[in-house]
VEXDREN-2710 file (C-alpha; in Angstrom, 1 decimal):
% VEXDREN-2710
k/r/px/py/pz
1/MET/-85.4/20.7/59.0
2/PHE/-82.7/20.2/61.6
3/ALA/-80.7/17.0/62.0
4/SER/-81.3/15.2/65.3
5/ILE/-78.6/15.3/68.0
6/PRO/-77.8/11.9/69.3
7/THR/-78.4/11.4/73.0
8/PRO/-75.6/10.4/75.4
9/ASP/-77.2/7.0/75.8
10/SER/-77.2/6.4/72.0
11/LEU/-73.6/7.5/71.8
12/ARG/-72.6/5.1/74.6
13/GLN/-74.4/2.2/72.8
14/VAL/-72.5/2.7/69.6
15/PHE/-69.1/2.6/71.4
16/ASN/-67.3/-0.7/70.5
17/ARG/-65.5/-1.3/73.8
18/GLN/-64.0/-4.6/72.6
19/ALA/-62.5/-2.9/69.6
20/TYR/-61.1/-0.1/71.7
21/ASN/-59.6/-2.5/74.2
22/GLU/-58.0/-4.6/71.4
23/ALA/-56.5/-1.4/69.9
24/VAL/-55.0/-0.3/73.2
25/ILE/-53.5/-3.8/73.9
26/GLY/-52.2/-4.0/70.3
27/LEU/-50.6/-0.6/70.8
28/LEU/-48.8/-1.8/74.0
29/THR/-47.8/-5.2/72.5
30/GLN/-47.4/-5.0/68.7
31/ARG/-46.3/-1.4/68.7
32/ARG/-44.6/-1.6/72.1
33/ALA/-45.8/1.6/73.4
34/PRO/-45.0/2.2/77.2
35/PHE/-47.6/0.9/79.6
36/SER/-48.0/4.5/80.9
37/ALA/-49.4/5.5/77.5
38/VAL/-52.9/4.6/78.8
39/GLU/-52.5/7.4/81.3
40/TRP/-51.5/10.0/78.7
41/ASN/-54.1/12.8/78.5
42/GLU/-53.6/12.9/74.8
43/LEU/-54.7/9.3/74.3
44/LYS/-57.8/9.9/76.5
45/ASP/-58.6/13.1/74.6
46/LEU/-58.3/11.3/71.3
47/ALA/-60.9/8.7/72.4
48/LEU/-63.2/11.3/73.9
49/ALA/-63.0/13.4/70.8
50/CYS/-64.5/10.4/68.9
51/ASN/-67.1/9.8/71.6
52/PRO/-67.4/12.2/74.5
53/THR/-69.6/9.8/76.6
54/ILE/-67.2/7.0/77.2
55/GLY/-64.8/8.4/79.7
56/ASP/-65.7/5.8/82.3
57/GLN/-65.1/2.9/79.9
58/LEU/-61.5/3.8/78.9
59/ILE/-58.4/2.0/80.1
60/THR/-56.8/4.7/82.3
61/SER/-54.2/2.9/84.4
62/ARG/-51.2/0.8/83.6
63/ARG/-52.2/-1.8/86.2
64/GLN/-55.5/-2.2/84.4
65/ALA/-53.7/-2.5/81.0
66/MET/-51.3/-5.1/82.4
67/ARG/-54.1/-7.1/83.9
68/HIS/-55.7/-7.3/80.4
69/ILE/-52.4/-8.4/78.9
70/ALA/-51.7/-10.9/81.6
71/GLU/-55.2/-12.5/81.3
72/ASN/-54.9/-12.7/77.5
73/HIS/-51.4/-14.2/77.8
74/VAL/-52.8/-17.0/80.0
75/PHE/-55.9/-17.4/77.8
76/TYR/-54.1/-17.7/74.5
77/ARG/-51.3/-19.8/76.0
78/ASP/-53.9/-22.4/76.6
79/GLN/-55.3/-21.9/73.1
80/ILE/-51.9/-22.5/71.6
81/LYS/-51.5/-25.5/73.8
82/ASP/-54.6/-27.0/72.3
83/LYS/-53.3/-26.4/68.8
84/LEU/-50.0/-28.1/69.6
85/ALA/-51.8/-31.1/70.9
86/ILE/-53.4/-31.8/67.5
87/ALA/-50.4/-30.8/65.4
88/SER/-49.6/-33.0/62.3
89/SER/-45.9/-32.9/63.0
90/PRO/-43.6/-33.0/66.0
91/ILE/-43.0/-29.7/67.7
92/HIS/-39.6/-28.4/66.8
93/ILE/-38.0/-25.7/68.9
94/SER/-35.3/-23.1/68.5
95/THR/-33.7/-21.4/71.5
96/ASP/-31.1/-18.7/72.2
97/LEU/-29.9/-16.6/75.2
98/TRP/-29.7/-12.8/75.1
99/THR/-28.7/-10.1/77.6
100/SER/-31.2/-7.2/77.6
101/PRO/-30.1/-3.6/77.9
102/HIS/-31.2/-3.7/81.6
103/ARG/-28.7/-6.5/82.1
104/HIS/-31.1/-9.4/82.5
105/ALA/-30.5/-12.7/80.6
106/LEU/-33.6/-13.9/78.6
107/LEU/-34.1/-17.3/77.0
108/ALA/-36.3/-17.3/73.9
109/VAL/-38.1/-20.6/73.2
110/CYS/-39.7/-20.6/69.8
111/ALA/-41.8/-23.5/68.3
112/GLN/-42.4/-24.5/64.7
113/TRP/-44.8/-27.2/63.6
114/VAL/-47.4/-28.2/60.9
115/ASP/-50.9/-27.8/62.2
116/GLN/-53.9/-30.1/61.6
117/ASP/-54.7/-28.2/58.3
118/TYR/-51.1/-28.9/57.1
119/GLN/-50.0/-25.3/57.4
120/LEU/-46.6/-24.3/58.8
121/GLN/-47.0/-22.5/62.1
122/LYS/-44.6/-20.6/64.4
123/ALA/-45.0/-19.2/67.9
124/LEU/-42.9/-17.7/70.6
125/LEU/-43.7/-20.0/73.6
126/GLY/-41.8/-18.1/76.2
127/LEU/-39.1/-15.5/77.0
128/PRO/-38.3/-16.3/80.6
129/GLU/-35.4/-14.8/82.6
130/CYS/-32.4/-17.0/83.0
131/ARG/-31.3/-16.1/86.5
132/GLY/-28.0/-17.1/88.0
133/SER/-26.1/-19.6/85.9
134/HIS/-26.4/-19.6/82.1
135/SER/-25.3/-23.2/81.8
136/GLY/-27.0/-25.8/79.6
137/GLU/-28.5/-27.4/82.7
138/ARG/-30.1/-24.1/83.7
139/GLN/-31.4/-23.5/80.2
140/ALA/-32.8/-27.1/80.2
141/ASP/-34.7/-26.2/83.4
142/LEU/-36.5/-23.3/81.7
143/ILE/-37.1/-25.2/78.4
144/MET/-38.6/-28.2/80.2
145/SER/-40.9/-25.9/82.3
146/ILE/-42.2/-24.4/79.0
147/LEU/-42.6/-27.8/77.3
148/GLU/-44.6/-29.0/80.4
149/THR/-46.7/-25.8/80.4
150/PHE/-47.7/-26.4/76.7
151/GLY/-48.0/-30.2/77.1
152/ILE/-45.5/-31.0/74.4
153/MET/-42.8/-33.0/76.1
154/SER/-43.9/-36.2/74.3
155/LYS/-44.1/-34.4/70.9
156/LEU/-40.7/-32.7/71.1
157/GLY/-38.9/-32.8/67.7
158/TYR/-35.6/-31.3/66.8
159/HIS/-33.7/-28.4/68.5
160/THR/-32.2/-25.6/66.4
161/GLY/-29.6/-23.4/68.0
162/ASP/-26.2/-21.8/67.6
163/ASN/-22.9/-23.6/68.1
164/ALA/-22.5/-22.8/71.8
165/THR/-21.3/-25.8/73.7
166/SER/-24.0/-25.1/76.3
167/ASN/-26.5/-26.4/73.8
168/ASN/-24.9/-29.8/74.0
169/THR/-25.3/-29.9/77.8
170/CYS/-28.8/-28.5/77.5
171/LEU/-30.0/-31.2/75.1
172/GLU/-28.3/-33.9/77.1
173/SER/-30.1/-32.7/80.2
174/ILE/-33.5/-32.6/78.3
175/ALA/-32.9/-36.2/77.0
176/ARG/-32.1/-37.4/80.5
177/ARG/-35.3/-35.9/82.0
178/LEU/-37.5/-37.2/79.2
179/LYS/-36.1/-40.7/79.8
180/GLU/-36.6/-40.5/83.6
181/ASN/-40.0/-38.8/83.5
182/LEU/-41.7/-40.2/80.4
183/ASN/-39.4/-43.1/79.3
184/ILE/-38.9/-41.3/76.0
185/ASP/-35.7/-41.9/74.1
186/TYR/-34.3/-38.6/72.8
187/ASP/-30.9/-38.7/71.2
188/PRO/-29.4/-35.3/71.9
189/LYS/-26.7/-35.6/69.3
190/LYS/-29.0/-36.6/66.5
191/ARG/-31.7/-34.1/67.4
192/ARG/-29.4/-31.1/67.4
193/ILE/-29.6/-28.8/64.3
194/ARG/-26.9/-26.2/64.0
195/CYS/-28.1/-22.8/62.8
196/ILE/-26.9/-22.4/59.2
197/GLY/-26.8/-18.7/59.6
198/HIS/-24.5/-19.0/62.5
199/ILE/-22.2/-21.4/60.6
200/ILE/-22.0/-18.9/57.8
201/ASN/-21.2/-16.2/60.3
202/LEU/-18.4/-18.2/62.0
203/SER/-16.9/-19.1/58.6
204/LEU/-16.8/-15.5/57.5
205/GLN/-15.6/-14.3/60.9
206/ALA/-12.6/-16.6/60.2
207/PHE/-12.3/-15.1/56.7
208/LEU/-12.4/-11.6/58.0
209/LEU/-10.5/-12.5/61.2
210/GLY/-13.4/-11.8/63.5
211/SER/-13.9/-12.4/67.2
212/SER/-14.9/-16.1/67.4
213/ASN/-12.2/-17.9/69.3
214/GLU/-13.3/-21.3/68.0
215/ALA/-13.2/-20.1/64.4
216/LEU/-9.9/-18.4/64.7
217/VAL/-8.1/-21.3/66.5
218/ALA/-9.3/-23.9/64.1
219/ALA/-8.8/-21.8/61.0
220/LEU/-5.2/-20.9/62.1
221/GLU/-4.3/-24.5/62.6
222/ALA/-5.6/-25.5/59.3
223/ALA/-4.3/-22.6/57.2
224/SER/-0.8/-22.7/58.8
225/GLU/-0.6/-26.5/59.3
226/VAL/0.8/-25.7/62.7
227/THR/-0.9/-26.5/66.0
228/SER/1.6/-25.4/68.6
229/GLU/0.5/-23.4/71.6
230/ASP/3.2/-20.7/70.8
231/LEU/1.5/-20.0/67.5
232/LEU/-1.9/-19.7/69.1
233/ILE/-0.6/-17.3/71.7
234/ARG/1.1/-15.3/69.0
235/PHE/-2.1/-15.1/67.0
236/SER/-4.3/-14.2/70.1
237/GLN/-1.9/-11.4/71.0
238/ALA/-2.1/-10.0/67.5
239/LEU/-5.8/-10.0/67.6
240/THR/-5.9/-8.4/71.1
241/THR/-3.5/-5.7/70.0
242/ARG/-5.5/-4.9/66.9
243/ARG/-8.7/-4.6/68.9
244/ARG/-7.1/-2.5/71.7
245/ARG/-5.9/0.0/69.1
246/GLY/-9.3/0.2/67.6
247/ARG/-9.3/2.7/64.8
248/ARG/-5.5/3.3/64.8
249/ARG/-3.6/1.6/62.1
250/LEU/-1.4/-1.3/63.0
251/SER/2.3/-1.2/62.1
252/ARG/3.9/-4.2/60.5
253/SER/6.0/-4.8/63.6
254/ASP/3.0/-5.7/65.6
255/VAL/1.8/-8.7/63.7
256/ASP/2.8/-10.9/60.9
257/GLU/0.4/-10.3/58.0
258/ASP/0.6/-14.0/57.1
259/TYR/-1.7/-14.6/60.0
260/LEU/-4.2/-11.9/59.2
261/GLY/-7.5/-12.4/57.4
262/ILE/-8.9/-9.8/55.1
263/GLU/-9.8/-7.4/58.0
264/GLY/-6.2/-7.2/58.9
265/ILE/-5.1/-5.5/55.6
266/PRO/-4.9/-1.7/55.2
267/ALA/-7.8/-1.4/52.7
268/LEU/-10.5/-2.5/55.2
269/ARG/-8.9/-0.6/58.0
270/LYS/-9.1/2.5/55.9
271/LEU/-12.7/1.7/55.0
272/HIS/-13.6/1.3/58.7
273/GLY/-11.8/4.6/59.4
274/LEU/-13.8/6.3/56.7
275/ALA/-17.1/4.9/58.1
276/VAL/-16.1/6.2/61.5
277/TRP/-15.0/9.6/60.1
278/THR/-18.5/10.2/58.5
279/ARG/-20.1/9.6/61.9
280/CYS/-17.7/11.4/64.3
281/SER/-19.1/14.9/63.8
282/SER/-22.1/16.6/62.3
283/LEU/-19.9/18.6/59.9
284/ASN/-18.3/15.5/58.5
285/SER/-21.8/13.9/58.1
286/GLN/-23.2/17.0/56.4
287/LEU/-20.2/17.2/54.0
288/TRP/-20.5/13.5/53.1
289/ASP/-24.3/13.7/52.7
290/ASP/-24.1/16.7/50.4
291/GLU/-21.5/15.2/48.1
292/VAL/-22.1/11.4/48.3
293/GLY/-25.7/11.1/49.5
294/LEU/-25.5/7.6/51.1
295/ARG/-24.1/6.8/54.5
296/LEU/-21.9/3.8/54.7
297/GLY/-23.1/2.5/58.0
298/ILE/-20.6/0.9/60.3
299/ASP/-19.0/-2.5/60.6
300/ASN/-18.7/-4.6/63.7
301/GLU/-16.8/-7.7/64.8
302/THR/-19.7/-10.0/65.5
303/ARG/-21.6/-10.0/62.2
304/TRP/-19.8/-10.5/59.0
305/SER/-22.7/-9.0/57.1
306/SER/-22.0/-5.6/58.5
307/TRP/-18.8/-5.5/56.4
308/TYR/-20.7/-6.7/53.4
309/HIS/-23.3/-3.9/53.7
310/VAL/-20.6/-1.3/54.1
311/LEU/-18.9/-2.6/50.9
312/ASP/-22.2/-2.8/49.1
313/LYS/-22.9/0.9/49.7
314/LEU/-19.3/1.8/48.9
315/PHE/-19.5/0.4/45.4
316/LYS/-23.0/1.8/44.8
317/LYS/-21.5/5.2/45.2
318/LYS/-18.0/4.5/44.0
319/ALA/-17.9/7.4/41.5
320/GLN/-19.1/10.0/44.0
321/ILE/-16.8/8.7/46.7
322/VAL/-13.7/8.8/44.5
323/GLN/-14.5/12.4/43.6
324/PHE/-15.1/13.2/47.3
325/MET/-11.8/11.7/48.3
326/HIS/-10.0/13.7/45.5
327/GLU/-11.5/17.0/46.7
328/ASN/-11.1/16.3/50.5
329/GLU/-7.7/14.5/50.5
330/GLN/-6.3/16.5/53.4
331/ILE/-9.1/16.1/55.9
332/LEU/-9.5/12.4/55.2
333/GLY/-5.9/11.7/56.0
334/GLU/-5.0/8.0/56.1
335/ASN/-8.6/7.1/55.4
336/ARG/-8.3/7.9/51.7
337/LEU/-8.5/4.8/49.5
338/THR/-5.9/4.2/46.8
339/ALA/-6.4/2.3/43.6
340/ALA/-4.9/-0.8/45.1
341/ASP/-7.3/-0.5/48.0
342/TRP/-10.3/-0.3/45.7
343/ASP/-9.0/-3.4/43.9
344/LEU/-8.8/-5.4/47.1
345/LEU/-12.1/-4.2/48.4
346/GLN/-13.7/-5.2/45.2
347/LYS/-12.3/-8.7/45.6
348/ALA/-13.7/-9.0/49.1
349/TYR/-17.0/-7.6/48.0
350/LEU/-17.4/-10.0/45.1
351/PHE/-16.3/-12.9/47.3
352/LEU/-18.9/-12.1/50.0
353/GLN/-21.9/-11.8/47.6
354/PRO/-22.9/-15.5/47.6
355/PHE/-22.9/-15.6/51.4
356/ASP/-25.3/-12.7/51.6
357/GLY/-27.7/-14.5/49.3
358/ALA/-27.4/-17.7/51.2
359/THR/-28.1/-15.9/54.5
360/LEU/-31.3/-14.4/53.1
361/CYS/-32.4/-17.7/51.7
362/ALA/-31.9/-19.5/55.0
363/GLU/-33.7/-16.9/57.2
364/GLY/-36.8/-16.6/55.1
365/ASN/-40.3/-17.6/56.4
366/LYS/-40.3/-20.6/54.0
367/ALA/-36.8/-21.8/54.7
368/SER/-36.4/-25.6/55.0
369/LEU/-33.8/-27.9/56.4
370/SER/-33.4/-29.3/52.9
371/GLN/-31.6/-26.1/52.1
372/SER/-28.8/-26.5/54.7
373/LEU/-26.6/-29.0/52.9
374/PHE/-27.4/-27.5/49.6
375/LEU/-26.3/-24.0/50.7
376/MET/-23.1/-25.4/52.3
377/ASP/-22.4/-27.3/49.1
378/CYS/-22.7/-24.0/47.2
379/LEU/-20.6/-22.0/49.6
380/LEU/-17.8/-24.7/49.8
381/SER/-17.7/-24.8/46.0
382/HIS/-17.4/-21.0/46.0
383/TYR/-14.5/-21.2/48.4
384/GLU/-12.8/-23.8/46.3
385/ASN/-13.3/-21.9/43.1
386/GLU/-12.0/-18.7/44.6
387/LYS/-9.0/-20.5/46.0
388/ARG/-8.2/-21.9/42.5
389/HIS/-8.6/-18.4/41.1
390/TYR/-6.2/-16.7/43.5
391/SER/-3.7/-19.6/43.3
392/ALA/-3.2/-19.1/39.5
393/PRO/0.0/-17.3/38.7
394/GLU/-1.7/-14.4/36.9
395/THR/-4.2/-13.7/39.7
396/ARG/-2.2/-14.9/42.8
397/ASP/-3.1/-13.1/46.0
398/GLU/-1.6/-14.4/49.3
399/ARG/-3.8/-12.4/51.6
400/MET/-7.0/-13.7/49.9
401/LEU/-5.6/-17.3/49.9
402/HIS/-4.9/-17.2/53.7
403/ALA/-8.4/-15.7/54.4
404/ILE/-10.1/-18.3/52.1
405/ASP/-8.2/-21.1/53.9
406/MET/-9.5/-19.9/57.3
407/GLY/-13.1/-19.5/56.2
408/TRP/-13.2/-22.8/54.2
409/PHE/-11.9/-24.8/57.1
410/ILE/-14.7/-23.6/59.4
411/MET/-17.4/-24.3/56.8
412/ASP/-16.0/-27.7/56.1
413/LYS/-15.7/-28.5/59.8
414/TYR/-19.4/-27.9/60.4
415/TYR/-20.3/-29.6/57.1
416/THR/-18.6/-32.7/58.3
417/MET/-20.5/-32.6/61.6
418/THR/-23.8/-33.0/59.8
419/GLU/-22.8/-36.7/59.2
420/ASP/-23.8/-37.3/62.9
421/VAL/-27.3/-35.9/62.2
422/PRO/-28.9/-38.1/59.5
423/VAL/-31.9/-35.8/59.3
424/TYR/-29.8/-33.4/57.2
425/SER/-29.4/-35.9/54.4
426/ALA/-33.0/-37.1/54.9
427/ALA/-34.3/-33.6/54.3
428/LEU/-32.3/-33.3/51.1
429/LEU/-33.4/-36.7/49.8
430/LEU/-37.1/-36.0/50.5
431/ASP/-36.9/-32.8/48.4
432/PRO/-38.8/-34.0/45.2
433/SER/-36.6/-31.7/43.1
434/LYS/-33.3/-33.3/44.4
435/ARG/-33.7/-36.9/45.8
436/ASP/-30.6/-39.1/45.5
437/ALA/-29.8/-37.7/42.1
438/TYR/-28.4/-34.6/43.8
439/ILE/-26.1/-36.7/46.0
440/LYS/-24.9/-38.8/43.2
441/GLN/-24.2/-35.8/41.1
442/ASN/-22.5/-33.5/43.6
443/TRP/-21.0/-35.7/46.4
444/PRO/-18.1/-38.1/46.3
445/GLY/-19.1/-41.8/45.9
446/SER/-17.7/-42.6/49.4
447/TRP/-20.3/-40.4/51.0
448/HIS/-23.4/-41.9/49.4
449/ASP/-24.0/-45.0/51.5
450/ASN/-23.6/-43.2/54.8
451/ALA/-26.0/-40.4/53.8
452/ILE/-28.7/-42.6/52.4
453/GLY/-28.2/-45.3/55.1
454/GLY/-28.7/-42.8/57.9
455/ALA/-31.9/-41.4/56.3
456/GLN/-33.2/-44.9/55.6
457/GLU/-32.6/-45.8/59.3
458/ILE/-35.0/-42.9/60.3
459/TRP/-37.6/-44.3/57.9
460/GLU/-37.4/-47.9/59.1
461/GLU/-37.3/-47.1/62.8
462/GLU/-40.0/-44.3/63.0
463/TYR/-42.2/-44.3/59.9
464/ASN/-42.2/-47.6/58.0
465/ILE/-45.1/-48.9/60.1
466/GLU/-48.8/-49.5/59.6
467/LEU/-50.8/-46.4/60.2
468/PRO/-53.5/-46.5/62.9
469/THR/-55.9/-44.6/60.7
470/LYS/-56.7/-44.7/57.0
471/PRO/-55.1/-42.1/54.8
472/PRO/-57.5/-39.4/53.5
473/ALA/-59.7/-40.8/50.8
474/ALA/-59.8/-39.3/47.3
475/PRO/-63.1/-37.8/46.2
476/SER/-65.1/-40.2/43.9
477/ALA/-68.5/-40.5/42.3
478/VAL/-69.4/-43.2/44.8
479/ALA/-68.5/-40.9/47.7
480/ASP/-70.8/-38.2/46.2
481/ILE/-73.7/-40.6/46.0
482/VAL/-73.2/-41.8/49.6
483/GLU/-73.1/-38.2/50.7
484/HIS/-76.1/-36.8/48.8
485/GLU/-78.5/-39.7/48.0
486/SER/-80.8/-41.8/50.2
487/ASN/-79.4/-44.5/52.6
488/LYS/-80.7/-47.3/50.3
489/LEU/-78.9/-46.0/47.3
490/ALA/-75.8/-45.4/49.4
491/GLN/-75.8/-49.1/50.5
492/LEU/-76.2/-50.2/46.9
493/ALA/-73.3/-48.0/45.8
494/ARG/-71.0/-49.4/48.5
495/ASN/-71.8/-52.9/47.4
496/MET/-70.9/-52.1/43.8
497/LYS/-67.7/-50.2/44.6
498/VAL/-64.5/-51.9/43.4
499/LYS/-61.9/-52.6/46.1
500/THR/-58.7/-50.6/45.4
501/ALA/-55.2/-51.7/46.3
502/VAL/-52.9/-49.7/48.5
503/LEU/-49.9/-48.8/46.5
504/ARG/-47.3/-49.8/49.1
505/SER/-44.5/-49.9/46.5
506/GLU/-44.8/-46.1/46.0
507/ASP/-45.1/-45.4/49.7
508/ASP/-41.5/-46.3/50.3
509/PHE/-38.4/-44.2/51.1
510/VAL/-36.0/-46.0/48.7
511/THR/-38.6/-46.0/45.8
512/PHE/-39.2/-42.3/46.2
513/ILE/-35.6/-41.1/46.4
514/THR/-34.5/-43.2/43.5
515/ALA/-37.2/-41.8/41.2
516/GLN/-36.5/-39.0/38.8
517/PRO/-36.4/-35.6/40.4
518/ILE/-39.2/-33.2/39.4
519/GLU/-39.7/-29.5/39.2
520/ILE/-42.0/-28.1/41.9
521/ASP/-43.6/-24.7/42.1
522/SER/-43.7/-24.6/45.9
523/THR/-41.5/-25.4/48.8
524/PRO/-40.7/-29.1/49.5
525/LEU/-42.8/-28.9/52.7
526/GLN/-45.8/-27.4/50.8
527/TRP/-45.5/-30.1/48.2
528/TRP/-45.7/-32.9/50.8
529/CYS/-48.5/-31.2/52.7
530/ALA/-50.8/-31.3/49.6
531/SER/-53.6/-33.8/49.9
532/GLU/-52.5/-35.5/46.7
533/GLN/-49.1/-36.4/48.2
534/ARG/-50.6/-37.5/51.5
535/ARG/-52.9/-39.9/49.8
536/ARG/-50.2/-41.3/47.6
537/TYR/-47.6/-41.6/50.3
538/PRO/-49.5/-41.9/53.6
539/ARG/-46.4/-43.1/55.6
540/LEU/-43.6/-41.3/53.7
541/SER/-45.5/-38.0/53.9
542/ARG/-45.5/-38.2/57.7
543/MET/-41.7/-38.5/57.6
544/ALA/-41.3/-35.7/55.1
545/ILE/-43.6/-33.3/57.0
546/ALA/-41.9/-34.1/60.3
547/ILE/-38.4/-33.4/58.8
548/LEU/-39.1/-30.6/56.4
549/SER/-40.8/-28.6/59.1
550/ILE/-37.6/-28.3/61.1
551/SER/-36.1/-24.8/61.1
552/PRO/-32.6/-24.5/59.5
553/GLU/-31.9/-21.3/61.4
554/SER/-32.5/-20.0/64.9
555/SER/-33.8/-16.7/63.4
556/GLU/-37.0/-16.7/65.4
557/PRO/-35.3/-16.2/68.7
558/GLU/-33.3/-13.4/67.1
559/ARG/-36.5/-11.8/66.0
560/ALA/-37.9/-12.1/69.5
561/PHE/-34.7/-10.4/70.9
562/SER/-35.0/-7.6/68.3
563/GLY/-38.6/-7.0/69.5
564/ALA/-37.6/-7.2/73.2
565/ARG/-34.8/-4.7/72.5
566/ARG/-37.4/-2.2/71.3
567/THR/-39.6/-2.9/74.3
568/CYS/-36.6/-2.3/76.6
569/SER/-36.0/1.2/75.4
570/TRP/-33.6/3.5/77.3
571/ASP/-36.5/5.0/79.3
572/ARG/-38.0/1.6/80.3
573/LEU/-34.9/-0.1/81.7
574/ARG/-36.8/-1.0/84.9
575/ILE/-39.4/-3.0/83.1
576/LYS/-39.8/-6.5/84.7
577/CYS/-38.8/-9.5/82.7
578/ALA/-42.2/-11.1/83.2
579/ASN/-43.8/-8.1/81.5
580/ILE/-41.4/-8.3/78.6
581/GLU/-42.3/-11.9/78.1
582/ARG/-46.1/-11.2/78.1
583/VAL/-45.7/-8.2/75.7
584/GLU/-43.5/-10.2/73.3
585/CYS/-45.6/-13.3/73.4
586/ILE/-48.9/-11.4/72.8
587/GLY/-47.2/-9.4/70.0
588/SER/-45.8/-12.5/68.4
589/TRP/-49.1/-14.4/68.6
590/LEU/-50.9/-11.4/66.9
591/ARG/-48.3/-11.3/64.1
592/GLU/-48.4/-15.0/63.5
593/GLY/-52.2/-15.1/63.4
594/HIS/-52.8/-17.1/66.6
595/ILE/-54.7/-14.2/67.9
596/ILE/-57.2/-12.8/65.3
597/PRO/-58.8/-9.5/66.1
598/THR/-62.6/-9.2/66.1
599/SER/-62.3/-6.7/63.2
600/ARG/-61.1/-9.7/61.1
601/GLY/-63.7/-12.1/62.4
602/GLY/-61.6/-13.6/65.2
603/PHE/-62.1/-13.9/68.9
604/GLY/-59.9/-11.0/69.5
605/LEU/-58.6/-10.1/73.0
606/PRO/-61.4/-10.8/75.5
607/MET/-61.4/-8.6/78.6
608/MET/-61.9/-9.1/82.3
609/PHE/-61.7/-12.8/82.7
610/SER/-62.6/-13.2/86.3
611/ALA/-62.3/-16.9/85.9
612/LEU/-58.7/-16.6/85.1
613/LYS/-57.8/-14.6/88.2
614/ASP/-56.8/-17.6/90.2
615/ASN/-54.8/-19.0/87.3
616/LEU/-52.4/-16.1/86.9
617/THR/-49.1/-17.2/88.2
618/ASN/-48.0/-13.7/89.2
619/SER/-49.4/-11.5/91.8
620/ASP/-50.7/-8.0/91.0
621/ASP/-47.4/-6.6/92.3
622/ASP/-45.6/-8.6/89.6
623/LEU/-47.7/-6.9/86.9
624/GLU/-46.4/-3.5/87.9
625/ASP/-43.0/-2.3/86.7
626/ARG/-40.5/-1.0/89.2
627/GLU/-41.2/2.7/88.7
628/ASP/-39.9/2.6/85.1
629/ILE/-39.9/5.9/83.3
630/ASP/-42.6/5.1/80.8
END
């Protein structure tokens, strides 16, 4: 008996076109394949090998693929708009500006909020091109346009960004427009959150004598106790000379080492030279790989962590590297590390370790604003402990002391600036594992009143009010009867129910923060989002959820840029900015679960929305890239 051969019609009927379309769009967005991939014969042959009867149902042109992406971008933009409208918290945003490889400036606008189910959500709202000026006013134009598109101008919470002065101008412009258009008071100074990761980076750029002018100027003035213009010019010239010479070693006549951070000392210059040596030829790389087995990577002047990771790999393979240098002394030349160099590099490596941990802690998916002051407290304490250590006669090291002074000053400067933003201390006080006990234990007494008073002011002005709706009711036997039994019994049960008092004394900011701290097995935000806490603290939980959902870092824009960089590969440098935005938004929404594929029970990526044709803001010409080499 022979097996029956399926007919072409039956084969066409089993083809899941929706799943195929979702897979193709996912390939173009999440995996960032070029749009021309849909025209590849190999991709068509792959689909036809699975089902030879579906040739007329395949996506075979990039215009068709981009139409699907554009339609879904509009469709899910409206879906996210609906989610934002019913959010349980304000909508907090983080923004940053980036120049793409094809020399276009893109502004990432990311949102973070707690949804109606009390789950923390994130989304890339837009990645528009910032044409012309990059001023704060221009950025405010783009941000306000996105806020208006998503209907969240009246729900705008806090803004997280780096320390660029344009962010001040941007928030001032947003505040002015909110007042003029919606009569909303938005304090740009109190609503600005400075990215904790950027603060750490600035501090360690000063420690390592990096490229931040702001960090270097302030650190030099503090460490040298001199503010004259002549000293600043001298310092700037030293830095410029060092950069111009690049890999070449500086002589003592060029700069005074008293004004150099750790990066200015010979040990790290040698380490940089060694890292470059391993990369400058295939022969060097092969020799290093055979004998050491782990590439060092390369440092750069904009990210302190690059130095740390080079040092980390160096000490993981210290024994092999020492042996390698002994056997290849002549070809390494000045890049060979001495015993004194190893000693100083180990000091720098050990010093940087807590900063690496703090950065990882702050950029995690569950990071909270309550961590910002805590992490800065830890790092400032580390600076002070190390300064005491290297000030002691038996361990004194002038270079380390100068570097520590520079880095400490930057960290302390930004720590002091948090006094103008009371939400920082409020987040710390609302952490059930800290409360005011943390402040009383770790802060000087003169700081207590200002920190607690600023947080209490937020409570009194925004949250210590009667709620328009009742807090969620706790389940009870009476409720079960009302739900499951007859109407008559339900009425009798309601008549018998004892009236309960609202425990207003517990639902109070001061009462909460002065209570004993408790250990929790979740994040502070998750603790407050639990139904038990929302019932117990109906007003205070609103404040806690609003504040603890603020992002301490502008890491989401950085992630968007990392993705966009892969989208703008060297052979796609003519891709249009509007298409980059669509690709990155769709990819972000898929990763964050705002778009759920049909294979996982979601709505997926619907195709051919003729009703959306008139709503697309770009013409068909705008969907097509400018003859990019896909």
